[in-house]
C-alpha positions in Angstrom: 38.0 -28.5 1.2 34.5 -28.7 -0.4 32.2 -25.9 0.4 28.8 -26.7 1.8 25.9 -25.4 -0.4 22.7 -24.2 1.3 19.6 -25.9 0.1 16.7 -23.9 -1.3 14.6 -24.6 1.8 17.1 -23.3 4.3 16.2 -20.1 5.9 18.7 -17.5 7.2 17.7 -14.9 9.7 19.8 -11.8 9.2 21.9 -10.4 12.0 22.2 -13.6 14.1 23.1 -16.2 11.4 20.4 -18.7 12.4 19.9 -21.4 9.7 17.0 -23.8 9.7 17.1 -26.8 7.4 14.2 -29.2 7.0 15.7 -31.4 9.7 16.1 -28.4 12.0 12.5 -27.5 11.4 11.4 -30.9 12.7 13.8 -30.9 15.7 13.4 -27.2 16.5 17.2 -26.8 16.8 19.4 -24.5 14.7 22.6 -25.6 13.1 24.6 -24.5 16.1 22.4 -26.3 18.6 20.3 -23.4 19.8 16.5 -23.8 20.1 14.7 -22.6 17.0 11.4 -22.3 18.9 11.4 -18.5 18.9 12.2 -18.4 15.2 9.4 -20.8 14.5 6.9 -18.7 16.5 8.1 -15.6 14.6 7.6 -17.3 11.2 4.1 -18.5 12.2 3.2 -15.1 13.5 4.4 -13.4 10.3 2.4 -16.0 8.2 -0.8 -15.3 10.3 -0.3 -11.5 9.9 0.0 -11.9 6.2 -3.2 -13.9 6.1 -5.1 -11.3 8.1 -3.8 -8.5 5.9 -4.8 -10.5 2.8 -8.3 -11.0 4.2 -8.7 -7.3 4.9 -7.4 -6.4 1.4 -9.9 -8.9 -0.1 -12.7 -6.4 0.6 -11.0 -3.7 -1.5 -12.0 -3.7 -5.2 -9.3 -2.6 -7.6 -10.9 -0.1 -10.0 -10.6 -0.1 -13.8 -10.5 2.9 -16.1 -14.3 3.2 -16.5 -14.9 2.7 -12.8 -12.4 5.4 -11.9 -13.9 8.0 -14.2 -17.5 7.2 -13.1 -16.5 7.3 -9.4 -14.4 10.4 -9.3 -16.1 12.8 -11.8 -18.3 15.1 -9.7 -17.3 13.5 -6.4 -15.5 14.8 -3.3 -13.2 12.9 -0.9 -12.0 13.8 2.6 -8.5 12.6 3.4 -8.0 12.7 7.2 -4.2 12.4 7.4 -2.5 13.7 4.3 1.3 13.2 4.0 2.0 16.9 4.3 0.1 17.2 7.6 -2.2 20.1 8.3 -5.3 18.2 9.2 -7.8 16.9 6.7 -7.9 17.8 3.0 -11.0 18.0 0.8 -10.4 16.9 -2.8 -13.1 17.5 -5.5 -12.9 16.1 -9.1 -14.9 17.8 -11.8 -16.4 16.0 -14.8 -14.1 18.1 -17.1 -10.8 16.8 -15.7 -10.2 19.6 -13.2 -9.3 18.9 -9.6 -9.3 21.2 -6.6 -8.4 20.7 -3.0 -8.4 22.6 0.3 -6.7 21.7 3.5 -8.2 22.3 7.0 -5.5 24.8 7.7 -6.4 26.9 4.6 -4.0 25.8 1.8 -5.6 25.2 -1.5 -4.6 24.2 -5.1 -6.1 23.2 -8.4 -4.9 21.0 -11.1 -5.9 18.3 -13.7 -6.8 14.7 -13.4 -7.2 11.9 -15.9 -7.1 8.1 -16.3 -4.2 6.4 -18.0 -4.9 2.7 -18.6 -6.3 1.5 -15.2 -4.4 4.2 -13.2 -5.7 7.5 -11.9 -3.3 10.4 -12.6 -3.2 14.0 -11.4 -1.0 17.1 -11.6 -1.4 20.0 -9.2 -0.7 23.6 -10.3 1.5 24.2 -7.2 1.6 21.2 -4.9 3.9 18.2 -5.3 6.3 20.3 -7.4 3.8 20.3 -10.2 4.7 16.7 -11.0 2.4 14.2 -12.6 1.7 11.2 -10.3 -0.4 8.1 -11.1 -1.8 5.4 -8.8 -3.8 2.3 -8.8 -7.1 2.8 -7.0 -9.1 0.5 -4.8 -12.5 1.0 -3.2 -13.8 -0.6 0.0 -17.3 0.7 0.7 -16.8 4.5 0.4 -13.1 4.3 1.3 -10.9 5.1 -1.7 -7.2 4.0 -1.4 -4.3 4.7 -3.8 -1.2 2.6 -4.4 2.1 3.2 -6.2 3.3 1.0 -9.1 5.1 -1.3 -6.6 2.0 -1.8 -4.5 2.8 0.6 -1.6 -0.3 2.3 -0.2 0.0 6.0 -0.4 -3.2 7.1 1.3 -6.9 6.8 1.6 -10.0 9.0 2.0 -13.7 8.8 2.4 -15.8 9.6 -0.7 -18.8 11.9 0.0 -21.2 10.3 -2.5 
């Protein structure tokens, strides 16, 4: 018996095994005869959400090395919801590559910061297990956001100047 090969345009929805071929997309029926309307609505909603997210991200400007240095040196940022909790954290970058931070609940640390290519890097003396971490930075107005290598947003804060 010859095995049927799926075409490149077929879509499979995990968990329920719904497949839509180009003919199914026109008729609104799945391969087993069920209505594909809900799946079509889901696909269109996902596409619309992606367009809205893209439009919001369009206001963010990705920063290059010179821009990162000029923006951070001598500046302070307030991050309202840091990953470790504890309320807001105030982070200050000095012109000499030093960084200091203090949380609303009284914890503080110092460390170093630098620019590597077009990425901002920092290493705390105590926090984050003293590991070096680097991010891509974007700026939207006074909101600074940082992203991992794979594009995952890690956080954001409001620059004070």
